[in-house]
DOGUTI-721296 format. One record per residue (C-alpha): chain; x, y, z. Coordinates in pm, whole numbers, plus 50000, padded with zeros to 5 digits. Each point is the difference from the previous one (the first is absolute). Layout:
<sites>
[site "A", [X, Y, Z]]
...
</sites>
This chain:
<sites>
[site "A", [47016, 51264, 48335]]
[site "A", [49699, 49770, 49961]]
[site "A", [49714, 49945, 50246]]
[site "A", [50066, 50280, 50244]]
[site "A", [49819, 49972, 50332]]
[site "A", [49930, 50302, 50218]]
[site "A", [49884, 50028, 50358]]
[site "A", [49846, 50333, 50103]]
[site "A", [49968, 50060, 50376]]
[site "A", [49807, 50294, 50130]]
[site "A", [49715, 50048, 50249]]
[site "A", [49850, 50284, 49787]]
[site "A", [49768, 49858, 49736]]
[site "A", [50010, 50304, 49774]]
[site "A", [50382, 49973, 49983]]
[site "A", [49972, 49634, 49906]]
[site "A", [49746, 50088, 49736]]
[site "A", [50233, 50262, 49845]]
[site "A", [50297, 49760, 50002]]
[site "A", [49791, 49725, 49851]]
[site "A", [49896, 50223, 49715]]
[site "A", [50361, 50108, 49928]]
[site "A", [50128, 49640, 50003]]
[site "A", [49712, 49875, 49780]]
[site "A", [50089, 50260, 49736]]
[site "A", [50382, 49969, 50019]]
[site "A", [50025, 49627, 50062]]
[site "A", [49673, 49844, 49861]]
[site "A", [50130, 49640, 50024]]
[site "A", [50137, 50025, 50354]]
[site "A", [49863, 49816, 50299]]
[site "A", [49873, 50217, 50283]]
[site "A", [49930, 49916, 50372]]
[site "A", [49861, 50244, 50260]]
[site "A", [50055, 50015, 50373]]
[site "A", [49869, 50262, 50252]]
[site "A", [50254, 49947, 50276]]
[site "A", [50352, 49873, 50050]]
[site "A", [49899, 49673, 50160]]
[site "A", [49773, 49911, 49710]]
[site "A", [50274, 50096, 49754]]
[site "A", [50251, 49775, 50172]]
[site "A", [49758, 49705, 49980]]
[site "A", [49955, 50059, 49625]]
[site "A", [50378, 50021, 49953]]
[site "A", [50037, 49653, 50155]]
[site "A", [49749, 49845, 49759]]
[site "A", [50063, 50175, 49673]]
[site "A", [50278, 50073, 49752]]
[site "A", [50038, 50375, 49996]]
[site "A", [50243, 50236, 49825]]
[site "A", [49915, 50355, 50112]]
[site "A", [49840, 50115, 50326]]
[site "A", [49856, 50355, 50021]]
[site "A", [49921, 50069, 50365]]
[site "A", [49902, 50300, 50210]]
[site "A", [50229, 50087, 50287]]
[site "A", [49727, 50052, 50255]]
[site "A", [49832, 49659, 49997]]
[site "A", [49793, 49826, 50271]]
[site "A", [50141, 49688, 50174]]
[site "A", [50346, 50017, 49834]]
[site "A", [50117, 50334, 49857]]
[site "A", [50162, 50024, 49654]]
[site "A", [50360, 50025, 50120]]
[site "A", [49963, 49697, 50225]]
[site "A", [49833, 49806, 49723]]
[site "A", [50291, 50084, 49766]]
[site "A", [50253, 49887, 50259]]
[site "A", [49818, 49665, 50041]]
[site "A", [50011, 49958, 49625]]
[site "A", [50377, 50069, 49991]]
[site "A", [50059, 49755, 50280]]
[site "A", [49831, 49718, 49805]]
[site "A", [50223, 49809, 49759]]
[site "A", [49705, 49916, 49771]]
[site "A", [49861, 50355, 49989]]
[site "A", [50304, 50232, 50014]]
[site "A", [50001, 50036, 49616]]
[site "A", [49674, 50199, 50014]]
[site "A", [50015, 50363, 49890]]
[site "A", [49847, 50209, 50274]]
[site "A", [49848, 50342, 49939]]
[site "A", [49870, 50199, 50302]]
[site "A", [49719, 50249, 49981]]
[site "A", [50018, 50300, 50237]]
[site "A", [49760, 50287, 50025]]
[site "A", [50259, 50226, 50141]]
[site "A", [50370, 50070, 49946]]
[site "A", [50221, 49898, 50291]]
[site "A", [50362, 50011, 49905]]
[site "A", [50122, 49795, 50301]]
[site "A", [49733, 49737, 49934]]
[site "A", [50104, 49969, 49637]]
[site "A", [50369, 49970, 50080]]
[site "A", [49929, 49730, 50262]]
[site "A", [49767, 49809, 49766]]
[site "A", [50237, 50013, 49700]]
[site "A", [50299, 49891, 50215]]
[site "A", [49805, 49705, 50146]]
[site "A", [49785, 49855, 49721]]
[site "A", [49779, 50224, 49790]]
[site "A", [50081, 50025, 49626]]
[site "A", [49800, 50315, 49922]]
[site "A", [49736, 50250, 50120]]
[site "A", [49685, 50135, 49846]]
[site "A", [49849, 50309, 50158]]
[site "A", [49632, 50076, 50021]]
[site "A", [49813, 50147, 49821]]
[site "A", [50117, 49786, 49703]]
[site "A", [50130, 50150, 49682]]
[site "A", [49914, 49746, 49724]]
[site "A", [50321, 50044, 49798]]
[site "A", [50227, 49990, 50305]]
[site "A", [49814, 49693, 50138]]
[site "A", [50038, 49809, 49669]]
[site "A", [50366, 50095, 49955]]
[site "A", [50082, 49871, 50351]]
[site "A", [49813, 49677, 49937]]
[site "A", [50176, 49945, 49669]]
[site "A", [50331, 50070, 50165]]
[site "A", [49916, 49731, 50258]]
[site "A", [49915, 49754, 49720]]
[site "A", [50338, 50073, 49833]]
[site "A", [50177, 49927, 50328]]
[site "A", [49809, 49673, 50036]]
[site "A", [50091, 49903, 49642]]
[site "A", [50369, 50064, 50071]]
[site "A", [49981, 49803, 50323]]
[site "A", [49839, 49712, 49819]]
[site "A", [50264, 50015, 49731]]
[site "A", [50278, 49993, 50261]]
[site "A", [49832, 49702, 50167]]
[site "A", [49973, 49810, 49672]]
[site "A", [50365, 50086, 49904]]
[site "A", [50123, 49889, 50340]]
[site "A", [49809, 49678, 49966]]
[site "A", [50154, 49942, 49657]]
[site "A", [50349, 50076, 50135]]
[site "A", [49941, 49764, 50286]]
[site "A", [49888, 49726, 49764]]
[site "A", [50306, 50066, 49775]]
[site "A", [50233, 49991, 50303]]
[site "A", [49849, 49674, 50117]]
[site "A", [50037, 49851, 49650]]
[site "A", [50365, 50119, 49981]]
[site "A", [50069, 49858, 50344]]
[site "A", [49853, 49665, 49896]]
[site "A", [50206, 50002, 49681]]
[site "A", [50319, 50074, 50195]]
[site "A", [49915, 49725, 50248]]
[site "A", [49940, 49754, 49716]]
[site "A", [50332, 50090, 49835]]
[site "A", [50181, 49962, 50333]]
[site "A", [49837, 49664, 50060]]
[site "A", [50084, 49874, 49651]]
[site "A", [50359, 50121, 50022]]
[site "A", [50063, 49851, 50342]]
[site "A", [49841, 49679, 49884]]
[site "A", [50235, 49978, 49700]]
[site "A", [50296, 50076, 50221]]
[site "A", [49897, 49725, 50247]]
[site "A", [49967, 49740, 49719]]
[site "A", [50365, 50047, 49906]]
[site "A", [50126, 50083, 50350]]
[site "A", [49797, 49805, 50260]]
[site "A", [50202, 50159, 50278]]
[site "A", [49915, 50351, 49894]]
[site "A", [49644, 50038, 50141]]
[site "A", [50095, 49936, 50361]]
[site "A", [50329, 50188, 49981]]
[site "A", [49852, 50309, 49829]]
[site "A", [49717, 50004, 50255]]
[site "A", [50259, 50021, 50283]]
[site "A", [50186, 50274, 49814]]
[site "A", [49676, 50198, 49956]]
[site "A", [49913, 49970, 50370]]
[site "A", [50343, 50116, 50115]]
[site "A", [50040, 50278, 49741]]
[site "A", [49657, 50149, 50075]]
[site "A", [50060, 49988, 50377]]
[site "A", [50335, 50175, 49961]]
[site "A", [49858, 50260, 49761]]
[site "A", [49722, 50080, 50255]]
[site "A", [50257, 50034, 50283]]
[site "A", [50190, 50260, 49797]]
[site "A", [49684, 50207, 49958]]
[site "A", [50117, 50119, 49661]]
[site "A", [49739, 49836, 49778]]
[site "A", [49633, 50065, 49937]]
[site "A", [49743, 49722, 49955]]
[site "A", [50045, 49979, 49625]]
[site "A", [50380, 49973, 50032]]
[site "A", [49956, 49726, 50262]]
[site "A", [49784, 49809, 49751]]
[site "A", [50268, 50043, 49734]]
[site "A", [50253, 49847, 50238]]
[site "A", [49783, 49704, 50078]]
[site "A", [49919, 49952, 49626]]
[site "A", [50366, 50030, 49891]]
[site "A", [50100, 49745, 50271]]
[site "A", [49746, 49749, 49865]]
[site "A", [50132, 50050, 49642]]
[site "A", [50368, 50015, 50097]]
[site "A", [50085, 49694, 49795]]
[site "A", [49808, 50089, 49683]]
[site "A", [50327, 50077, 49814]]
[site "A", [50128, 49646, 50070]]
[site "A", [49736, 49859, 49767]]
[site "A", [50246, 50063, 49719]]
[site "A", [50265, 49771, 50152]]
[site "A", [50072, 49635, 49898]]
[site "A", [49886, 49733, 50238]]
[site "A", [50340, 49935, 50146]]
[site "A", [50023, 50359, 50129]]
[site "A", [49639, 50051, 50113]]
[site "A", [50049, 49907, 50363]]
[site "A", [50332, 50186, 50044]]
[site "A", [50001, 50340, 50168]]
[site "A", [50076, 50291, 49766]]
[site "A", [50286, 50108, 50225]]
[site "A", [50219, 49852, 50268]]
[site "A", [50223, 50229, 50213]]
[site "A", [49911, 50285, 49763]]
[site "A", [50117, 49822, 49682]]
[site "A", [49778, 49843, 49737]]
[site "A", [49994, 49621, 50012]]
[site "A", [50004, 49966, 49619]]
[site "A", [50042, 50246, 49704]]
[site "A", [49637, 49947, 49897]]
[site "A", [49889, 50137, 50335]]
[site "A", [50070, 50348, 49859]]
[site "A", [49687, 49952, 49788]]
[site "A", [49772, 49949, 50305]]
[site "A", [49938, 50371, 50085]]
[site "A", [49986, 50095, 49630]]
[site "A", [49740, 49735, 49919]]
[site "A", [49794, 50098, 50307]]
[site "A", [49989, 50360, 49879]]
[site "A", [49922, 49895, 49645]]
[site "A", [49709, 49775, 50115]]
[site "A", [49841, 50256, 50243]]
[site "A", [50069, 50354, 49898]]
[site "A", [49765, 49997, 49698]]
[site "A", [49710, 49930, 50235]]
[site "A", [49918, 50354, 50107]]
[site "A", [49916, 49930, 50363]]
[site "A", [50310, 49779, 50039]]
[site "A", [50250, 50272, 49911]]
[site "A", [50105, 50061, 50359]]
[site "A", [50012, 49629, 50070]]
[site "A", [50226, 49947, 49699]]
[site "A", [50240, 50273, 50122]]
[site "A", [50013, 49858, 50349]]
[site "A", [50087, 49644, 49876]]
[site "A", [50248, 50139, 49736]]
[site "A", [50218, 50143, 50277]]
[site "A", [49973, 49733, 50275]]
[site "A", [50350, 49852, 49913]]
[site "A", [50183, 50325, 50014]]
[site "A", [50265, 49980, 50273]]
[site "A", [50022, 50283, 50252]]
[site "A", [50360, 50080, 49902]]
[site "A", [49916, 50020, 49628]]
[site "A", [50133, 49662, 49888]]
[site "A", [49666, 49839, 49922]]
[site "A", [49776, 49958, 49694]]
[site "A", [49858, 50126, 49775]]
[site "A", [50099, 50366, 50027]]
[site "A", [50268, 50002, 50280]]
[site "A", [49800, 50247, 50200]]
[site "A", [50118, 50058, 50355]]
[site "A", [49867, 50116, 50334]]
[site "A", [49703, 50245, 49975]]
[site "A", [49994, 49968, 49621]]
[site "A", [49840, 49653, 50038]]
[site "A", [49622, 50026, 50058]]
[site "A", [49919, 49970, 50368]]
[site "A", [49745, 49720, 49928]]
[site "A", [50270, 49804, 49811]]
[site "A", [50243, 50034, 50290]]
[site "A", [49744, 49864, 50247]]
[site "A", [49902, 49703, 49783]]
[site "A", [50361, 49914, 49922]]
[site "A", [50095, 49959, 50373]]
[site "A", [49691, 49787, 50081]]
[site "A", [50037, 49796, 49674]]
[site "A", [50367, 49915, 50067]]
[site "A", [49919, 49911, 50358]]
[site "A", [49720, 49764, 49895]]
[site "A", [50209, 49847, 49725]]
[site "A", [50278, 49930, 50243]]
[site "A", [49756, 49816, 50222]]
[site "A", [49837, 49816, 49709]]
[site "A", [50299, 49898, 49787]]
[site "A", [50270, 49969, 50264]]
[site "A", [49767, 49849, 50262]]
[site "A", [50139, 50222, 50278]]
[site "A", [49830, 50150, 50302]]
[site "A", [49861, 50351, 50016]]
[site "A", [50284, 50106, 50238]]
[site "A", [50264, 49869, 49757]]
[site "A", [49834, 50163, 49702]]
[site "A", [49969, 50333, 50186]]
[site "A", [50376, 49991, 50095]]
[site "A", [50088, 49951, 49626]]
[site "A", [49776, 50290, 49905]]
[site "A", [50157, 50216, 50265]]
[site "A", [50353, 49925, 49882]]
[site "A", [49907, 50139, 49659]]
[site "A", [49827, 50314, 50136]]
[site "A", [50119, 50308, 49805]]
[site "A", [50170, 49785, 49728]]
[site "A", [49685, 49825, 49871]]
[site "A", [49721, 50135, 50219]]
[site "A", [49858, 50318, 50138]]
[site "A", [50115, 49984, 50364]]
[site "A", [49670, 50159, 50125]]
[site "A", [49799, 49726, 49827]]
[site "A", [50225, 49738, 50164]]
[site "A", [49922, 50152, 50340]]
[site "A", [49626, 50001, 49913]]
[site "A", [50027, 49635, 49896]]
[site "A", [50133, 49910, 50346]]
[site "A", [49710, 50188, 50162]]
[site "A", [49760, 49802, 49779]]
[site "A", [50156, 49664, 50097]]
[site "A", [49998, 50091, 50367]]
[site "A", [49636, 50107, 49983]]
[site "A", [49892, 49669, 49855]]
[site "A", [50238, 49801, 50222]]
[site "A", [50194, 49856, 49707]]
[site "A", [50332, 50030, 50176]]
[site "A", [50109, 49740, 50253]]
[site "A", [50073, 50239, 50282]]
[site "A", [49683, 50202, 49959]]
[site "A", [49798, 49779, 50234]]
[site "A", [50218, 50134, 50284]]
[site "A", [49964, 50361, 49891]]
[site "A", [49720, 50259, 50008]]
[site "A", [49951, 50325, 49811]]
[site "A", [49985, 50315, 50212]]
[site "A", [49876, 50334, 49878]]
[site "A", [50193, 50314, 50087]]
[site "A", [49752, 50123, 50256]]
[site "A", [50021, 49668, 50187]]
[site "A", [50382, 49988, 50043]]
[site "A", [50109, 49939, 50358]]
[site "A", [50325, 49976, 50187]]
[site "A", [50140, 49646, 50023]]
[site "A", [49869, 49875, 49664]]
[site "A", [50271, 49820, 49797]]
[site "A", [50017, 50091, 49629]]
[site "A", [49989, 49670, 49795]]
[site "A", [50051, 50144, 49656]]
[site "A", [50204, 50286, 49863]]
[site "A", [49804, 50326, 49995]]
[site "A", [50027, 50196, 49678]]
[site "A", [49854, 50330, 49881]]
[site "A", [49870, 50099, 49659]]
[site "A", [50330, 50164, 49911]]
[site "A", [50166, 49659, 50048]]
[site "A", [50168, 50094, 50327]]
[site "A", [50049, 49710, 50241]]
[site "A", [49876, 50176, 50313]]
[site "A", [50037, 49711, 50247]]
[site "A", [50153, 49649, 49971]]
[site "A", [49829, 49687, 50119]]
[site "A", [50073, 49914, 50364]]
[site "A", [49985, 50353, 50141]]
[site "A", [49808, 50036, 50326]]
[site "A", [49778, 50312, 49992]]
[site "A", [50041, 50273, 50258]]
[site "A", [49825, 50341, 50025]]
[site "A", [50278, 50178, 49815]]
[site "A", [49985, 49754, 49706]]
[site "A", [49615, 50025, 49987]]
[site "A", [50021, 50380, 49987]]
[site "A", [50264, 49972, 49722]]
[site "A", [49775, 49760, 49796]]
[site "A", [49693, 50227, 50036]]
[site "A", [50194, 50316, 49920]]
[site "A", [50163, 49845, 49691]]
[site "A", [49667, 49863, 49879]]
[site "A", [49863, 50356, 49956]]
[site "A", [50257, 50076, 49722]]
[site "A", [50100, 49656, 49874]]
[site "A", [49716, 49749, 50074]]
[site "A", [50067, 49650, 50124]]
[site "A", [49920, 49719, 49749]]
[site "A", [49720, 49783, 50125]]
[site "A", [49976, 49893, 50362]]
[site "A", [50278, 49949, 50250]]
[site "A", [50036, 49637, 50079]]
[site "A", [50090, 49890, 50354]]
[site "A", [50071, 49670, 50175]]
[site "A", [49718, 49839, 50193]]
[site "A", [50106, 49945, 50363]]
</sites>
């Protein structure tokens, strides 16, 4: 480690003289500052770049332990290696100091070999710390470069998709918003998986780039069946285009299985139910909902009803329920302006249920139109402890 800088703090001039002699011999090129009390040492620490502090415990103004604690509390100084000098052995003091901030102790009177070995140990620790800092900086730079590269690839890919499919940008944005919202509501995905869902949603049409112009604006599937034989190539081409990009492997797998039907009749692998990746199941429901609105020009209520009719055959029924919660939350459904979400702790007698209440197991706990009484509220709260309610309970506004 080059250009070491020491600060020696002691109110005894003979001790300082001895330490100066040792340091001059062992580290002839090192910088050395001297302070005779804790306050003076603290002022020097503010103004100078220092690596190792050697300080007596019993200092005027600010004692050695307090000085060390101030150093550890400072973001710019906490890297300093702190050695405390003590003229007596106090086991409790040492334990307290080592637990709080001190790196090492040197007892008086000094033994030259012991003093030097402790200093060199401190220098090795500093070197390792500096190496870790430099490696972390390099890793951070590499991560930023990789993130930029991924962002550039995403931008380029979405741009190419938009050139061939002008409708795709707005539609895929809506799919991403809905899919990520639903994924968050399930609480089953970490931040990286949520990013994968958003990314896969934005690239959902990448496999359609292989299609001829006359098919480019057709949905891949209608009512669970492919709209043209060439549509079978869409998930395959998506996987082929993306899986060889290392960071896109998860994205490729999600898109590859989006058109699997929940009953096992879909493409490309005829997976069913839980075999289909959860991310794919979520995107499929939102994608088909948005395609119904875009291509058939129907309302959100009509599109949701069509999705509901195909629940369990084409779609994960839980995701369909989550979709309804999403649409209610953002007031996409016509009746939602006359409804309000109520959390379980706020349920009261007399409230009228406006939407069917479902649990995570798929049980329809209450139908729309029921008027809440105390017995029903207790039943809902009790059931929620073992089979949680999906989303909020929606009630009519009086």
